[in-house]
C-alpha positions in Angstrom: -7.2 35.4 -33.8 -4.3 33.9 -35.9 -4.8 36.8 -38.6 -4.4 39.7 -36.8 -1.5 38.9 -36.0 -0.1 37.6 -38.8 -1.1 40.9 -40.1 1.3 42.3 -38.8 4.0 40.9 -39.1 2.9 41.1 -42.8 3.2 44.9 -43.0 6.7 44.1 -41.2 7.8 41.9 -43.7 7.5 44.2 -46.8 10.6 46.1 -45.4 12.6 43.7 -44.5 12.5 42.1 -47.8 13.2 45.2 -49.2 16.5 45.6 -47.6 17.8 42.4 -48.5 17.0 43.0 -52.5 18.7 46.6 -52.6 21.5 45.1 -51.5 21.1 42.4 -53.5 21.7 39.7 -51.0 19.4 36.8 -52.5 21.0 34.4 -49.6 19.8 37.0 -46.5 16.2 37.5 -49.0 16.2 33.5 -48.7 16.5 33.2 -45.2 14.7 36.0 -44.4 11.6 34.7 -46.1 12.0 31.2 -44.2 12.5 33.0 -40.7 8.7 35.1 -41.9 7.4 31.8 -43.2 8.3 29.9 -39.6 7.3 32.9 -38.0 3.6 32.7 -39.6 3.2 28.7 -38.9 4.4 28.5 -35.6 0.9 31.3 -35.1 -1.0 30.1 -37.5 -1.2 26.5 -37.4 -1.4 25.7 -34.2 -4.9 28.3 -33.8 -5.7 26.3 -36.3 -5.5 22.5 -35.2 -6.9 23.5 -32.2 -10.0 25.0 -33.9 -10.3 21.1 -35.8 -10.0 19.6 -32.9 -11.9 21.5 -30.2 -14.4 23.6 -33.1 -17.6 21.9 -31.5 -16.9 22.4 -27.2 -15.2 26.6 -29.0 -18.7 27.6 -31.0 -20.9 26.2 -28.0 -19.2 28.2 -25.6 -18.8 31.3 -28.1 -22.9 30.8 -29.9 -24.5 28.3 -28.0 -24.4 26.0 -31.5 -21.8 23.0 -30.8 -24.3 21.5 -34.6 -21.6 23.9 -36.2 -18.7 23.2 -34.9 -18.2 20.9 -38.4 -18.2 23.7 -40.4 -15.6 25.5 -38.0 -13.4 22.2 -38.5 -13.7 22.5 -41.8 -13.5 26.6 -42.2 -10.1 25.9 -39.8 -7.6 24.9 -42.4 -8.6 28.1 -43.7 -7.4 30.3 -40.7 -3.7 28.7 -41.8 -3.8 29.2 -45.4 -5.3 32.7 -45.4 -2.3 33.7 -42.9 0.7 32.2 -45.2 -1.1 33.8 -47.8 -0.3 37.2 -46.4 2.8 36.8 -45.8 3.8 35.2 -49.2 2.3 37.7 -50.5 4.3 40.5 -48.1 7.3 38.9 -49.5 6.9 39.0 -53.4 6.0 42.8 -52.8 9.2 43.1 -50.9 11.1 41.8 -53.6 9.5 44.2 -55.7 6.9 41.6 -57.2 3.5 43.6 -56.3 1.7 41.9 -59.5 3.1 38.1 -58.4 0.3 37.7 -55.4 -3.0 39.7 -57.1 -2.9 37.1 -59.8 -2.4 34.3 -57.4 -5.3 36.6 -55.0 -7.5 36.7 -58.3 -6.8 32.9 -59.2 -6.9 31.8 -55.7 -10.9 33.1 -55.8 -11.6 31.9 -59.6 -10.9 28.7 -57.5 -13.3 29.3 -54.8 -16.2 30.6 -56.5 -16.1 27.8 -58.9 -15.9 25.0 -56.8 -18.1 27.0 -54.1 -21.0 26.8 -57.1 -20.2 23.3 -57.0 -20.1 21.9 -54.3 -22.8 23.9 -52.3 -25.6 22.5 -55.4 -23.9 18.9 -53.8 -27.2 18.0 -51.5 -24.5 15.9 -48.7 -22.4 19.3 -48.2 -24.2 22.0 -48.6 -22.7 25.7 -46.7 -20.1 23.1 -46.2 -19.0 23.3 -49.9 -18.3 26.8 -49.7 -16.2 26.3 -46.8 -14.4 24.0 -48.6 -13.5 26.2 -51.4 -12.8 28.5 -49.9 -9.4 26.2 -47.7 -8.8 24.9 -51.6 -8.8 29.0 -53.6 -6.8 29.9 -50.5 -4.3 27.1 -50.7 -4.0 27.8 -54.5 -2.7 31.2 -53.7 -0.5 29.6 -51.5 1.0 27.3 -53.9 1.5 29.8 -56.5 2.8 32.6 -54.0 5.5 30.0 -52.6 5.7 28.7 -56.7 6.6 32.6 -57.5 9.7 33.1 -54.7 11.3 30.4 -55.3 11.1 30.9 -59.3 11.7 35.4 -58.5 15.1 34.1 -56.7 15.9 31.8 -58.9 16.6 28.4 -56.4 15.0 26.4 -54.3 14.1 28.9 -50.8 13.3 25.9 -48.5 10.0 25.5 -47.2 10.5 22.4 -45.7 12.5 24.8 -42.2 9.9 26.4 -42.4 6.7 24.1 -41.9 8.3 20.5 -40.8 8.8 21.8 -36.8 5.7 23.7 -36.5 3.2 21.0 -38.3 5.0 18.7 -35.9 4.2 20.3 -33.0 0.9 22.0 -33.6 -0.4 17.7 -34.7 0.7 16.5 -31.4 -0.6 19.5 -29.2 -4.0 18.8 -31.1 -3.3 14.8 -30.0 -2.7 16.0 -26.4 -5.8 18.5 -26.2 -8.1 15.4 -28.1 -7.1 13.1 -24.8 -7.6 16.2 -22.7 -10.7 16.5 -23.4 -12.3 13.5 -23.6 -10.8 12.0 -20.4 -12.1 15.1 -18.3 -15.5 15.0 -20.2 -15.4 12.2 -18.8 -15.7 12.9 -15.1 -16.7 16.4 -15.7 -20.1 18.1 -17.4 -18.9 19.4 -20.9 -19.2 23.6 -20.3 -16.9 26.8 -21.2 -14.3 26.0 -18.8 -13.6 22.7 -19.6 -13.2 24.2 -23.3 -10.5 27.0 -22.0 -8.3 24.8 -20.1 -8.2 22.2 -22.6 -6.8 25.7 -24.4 -4.7 26.8 -21.6 -2.9 22.7 -21.6 -2.5 22.5 -25.5 -0.6 26.3 -25.5 1.7 25.2 -22.6 2.5 21.7 -24.6 2.9 23.6 -28.0 5.1 25.8 -26.4 7.1 22.5 -24.5 7.0 20.4 -28.1 8.7 23.5 -29.6 
């Protein structure tokens, strides 16, 4: 679900960045880029951690297939990366460099396809290879976008401000969710209600920590 929310943020980012670009306000542009990426992280990181920690309970709740949980756990990282790819692409587009996101996307797809052919052929991975290749391909695209933003601005943007706090809060939330679910499952049967309660508790914990 984070990608559907982030798509709206990505659309709104373009005119905001374009305004700073038109004024020639590089400091303002850096601040807006950091704000957009931090907002993306605040939404995407906890969703990714939640999907990773509760992968099997979630697939059991939604599809009655807890056995595909490990696959969701691998794919969960792609969720945050795809969100960051969307908004970093919007920042570049707002700066007037619409070709940069296209290039990064093509490189990411090329990496994904190349890895997918190789990894899915390995007996120990099979379909997990497709998930891993998706994550790595998305990571490549995001890294290229972030490097291009700094290159176009001619200096460091300060990405630590955008990523450190949401990442730390998300990891802490994940530990809390895992602890709650593991402990509660010893006393009550594993069920959709327990999964939803753990998600709710994790969401509350994340807000309080952040």
